[in-house]
C-alpha positions as CSV (number, residue, x, y, z in Angstrom):
1,X,0.0,0.0,0.0
2,X,1.3,3.5,-0.9
3,X,2.1,6.1,1.8
4,X,0.1,9.2,1.8
5,X,2.0,12.0,0.3
6,X,2.2,15.0,2.6
7,X,2.7,18.6,1.7
8,X,5.6,20.5,3.3
9,X,4.8,23.4,5.6
10,X,6.2,26.2,3.4
11,X,2.8,28.0,3.0
12,X,-0.5,27.8,4.7
13,X,-3.7,26.9,2.8
14,X,-4.6,30.5,2.6
15,X,-1.2,31.5,1.3
16,X,-1.4,28.8,-1.4
17,X,-4.9,30.0,-2.3
18,X,-3.5,33.6,-2.6
19,X,-0.6,32.3,-4.9
20,X,-3.2,30.5,-7.0
21,X,-5.5,33.6,-7.3
22,X,-2.7,36.1,-8.0
23,X,-0.8,34.0,-10.6
24,X,-0.7,35.4,-14.1
25,X,0.9,32.4,-15.9
26,X,-1.8,29.7,-16.6
27,X,0.7,26.8,-16.3
28,X,2.0,28.0,-12.9
29,X,-1.6,28.9,-11.8
30,X,-2.5,25.2,-12.3
31,X,0.4,24.1,-10.2
32,X,-0.7,26.4,-7.3
33,X,-4.2,25.1,-7.7
34,X,-3.0,21.5,-7.3
35,X,-0.9,22.4,-4.2
36,X,-3.9,24.3,-2.7
37,X,-6.1,21.3,-3.2
38,X,-3.5,19.0,-1.6
39,X,-3.3,21.4,1.4
40,X,-7.0,21.0,1.8
41,X,-6.5,17.3,2.3
42,X,-7.5,15.9,-1.2
43,X,-5.7,12.7,-2.3
44,X,-3.5,12.9,-5.4
45,X,-5.9,10.8,-7.5
46,X,-8.8,13.2,-6.7
47,X,-6.6,16.2,-7.5
48,X,-5.7,14.7,-10.8
49,X,-9.3,14.0,-11.6
50,X,-10.3,17.6,-10.7
51,X,-7.5,19.4,-12.5
52,X,-7.2,17.0,-15.5
53,X,-3.6,16.2,-14.9
54,X,-2.0,12.8,-14.6
55,X,-1.6,11.4,-11.0
56,X,2.1,11.0,-11.5
57,X,2.5,14.6,-12.5
58,X,0.6,15.7,-9.4
59,X,3.0,13.6,-7.3
60,X,6.0,15.0,-9.1
61,X,4.8,18.6,-8.5
62,X,4.2,17.9,-4.8
63,X,7.8,16.4,-4.5
64,X,9.2,19.5,-6.3
65,X,7.4,21.8,-3.9
66,X,8.5,19.7,-0.9
67,X,12.1,19.8,-2.0
68,X,12.4,23.4,-3.2
69,X,9.6,25.3,-1.6
70,X,7.5,28.0,-3.3
71,X,10.5,29.1,-5.5
72,X,10.4,25.7,-7.2
73,X,6.9,26.4,-8.6
74,X,7.5,28.2,-11.9
75,X,7.1,27.7,-15.5
76,X,10.2,25.6,-16.5
77,X,9.3,25.7,-20.1
78,X,9.1,29.5,-20.4
79,X,12.0,30.0,-18.0
80,X,14.4,27.4,-19.2
81,X,17.5,29.2,-17.8
82,X,18.7,30.4,-21.2
83,X,20.8,33.5,-21.2
84,X,20.1,36.3,-23.6
85,X,22.6,36.7,-26.4
86,X,22.8,40.4,-26.1
87,X,23.2,42.7,-23.0
88,X,21.0,45.8,-22.6
89,X,23.8,47.9,-24.0
90,X,24.2,45.7,-27.0
91,X,20.4,45.8,-27.7
92,X,20.6,49.6,-27.7
93,X,23.5,49.4,-30.1
94,X,21.6,46.9,-32.3
95,X,18.6,49.3,-32.3
96,X,20.9,52.1,-33.6
97,X,22.4,49.9,-36.2
98,X,18.9,48.8,-37.4
99,X,18.0,52.4,-38.1
100,X,20.6,52.4,-41.0
101,X,20.5,50.1,-44.0
102,X,22.5,46.9,-43.8
103,X,26.0,46.8,-45.3
104,X,24.9,44.5,-48.1
105,X,21.9,46.8,-49.0
106,X,18.2,45.8,-48.9
107,X,16.2,45.5,-45.7
108,X,17.2,44.0,-42.4
109,X,16.0,40.4,-42.0
110,X,16.3,37.8,-39.3
111,X,19.3,36.1,-40.9
112,X,21.1,39.5,-41.2
113,X,20.5,40.4,-37.6
114,X,21.5,36.9,-36.5
115,X,24.9,37.4,-38.3
116,X,25.3,40.8,-36.6
117,X,24.6,39.2,-33.2
118,X,27.1,36.4,-33.9
119,X,29.8,38.9,-34.8
120,X,29.1,41.0,-31.8
121,X,29.0,38.2,-29.3
122,X,31.8,36.1,-30.9
123,X,29.6,33.1,-31.5
124,X,30.2,30.9,-34.5
125,X,26.6,31.1,-35.6
126,X,23.2,32.4,-34.3
127,X,19.9,31.0,-35.5
128,X,18.0,33.2,-37.9
129,X,14.9,32.9,-35.7
130,X,16.9,34.6,-32.9
131,X,17.6,37.5,-35.3
132,X,13.9,37.8,-36.1
133,X,13.0,37.7,-32.4
134,X,15.4,40.6,-31.7
135,X,13.8,42.6,-34.6
136,X,10.3,42.0,-33.2
137,X,11.5,42.8,-29.6
138,X,12.9,46.1,-30.7
139,X,9.6,47.0,-32.4
140,X,10.5,46.5,-36.0
141,X,7.9,45.0,-38.4
142,X,7.9,43.1,-41.6
143,X,8.4,45.4,-44.5
144,X,7.5,44.5,-48.1
145,X,8.4,46.4,-51.2
146,X,5.7,47.9,-53.3
147,X,4.2,45.7,-56.0
148,X,5.9,46.3,-59.4
149,X,2.7,46.8,-61.3
150,X,2.2,50.2,-59.4
151,X,5.4,51.4,-61.0
152,X,4.0,50.8,-64.5
153,X,3.2,53.6,-66.9
154,X,-0.4,54.9,-66.9
155,X,-1.3,53.1,-70.1
156,X,0.0,49.8,-68.6
157,X,-2.0,50.3,-65.5
158,X,-5.2,51.0,-67.5
159,X,-4.6,47.8,-69.5
160,X,-4.1,45.8,-66.3
161,X,-7.3,47.2,-64.7
162,X,-9.3,46.6,-67.9
163,X,-8.2,43.0,-68.3
164,X,-8.3,41.9,-64.7
165,X,-11.8,43.1,-63.9
166,X,-14.0,40.5,-62.1
167,X,-17.1,39.1,-63.7
168,X,-20.2,40.3,-62.0
169,X,-22.1,37.8,-59.8
170,X,-24.8,35.9,-61.4
171,X,-23.2,36.1,-64.9
172,X,-21.6,33.2,-66.6
173,X,-22.6,29.6,-67.0
174,X,-23.8,27.4,-64.2
175,X,-22.4,24.0,-63.6
176,X,-25.8,22.6,-62.8
177,X,-27.8,20.9,-65.5
178,X,-30.8,22.9,-66.6
179,X,-34.3,21.3,-66.8
């Protein structure tokens, strides 16, 4: 027969409820909910049934709380311990660099920013996605060049408009057989 899993005395039931109610992150909020239910005396199987989590996960979460206290209850997926590539000063420098066109011309893109970050940090390579994330974080948006047909001469634009007009609704043949 299994031993009953006890919850460590880091927080009272009311404090666990406060953590649960105040939490902004949905994943962590669910963790606090499970701990609050456990502090009220529910068995792990019932907690799993109420919250929709696996019983083994509930047990693992309780063990994590018992071993590390309230500090151990966090979103490990979102906060995976990864260090940022650039410091705040380097981000400001990147922001200033992005105001000017890149050395090879054109527009700044994720791969171009990633190469700049790699050069600045001394890394061999930086993923293009990281470059794009820095662009977005600094407030830059996707830019697209104007369509070439708008650069056409007026007679070419008139021809394009005339030949690309839509057919009005209701005109044209039907695919249904007629009686």
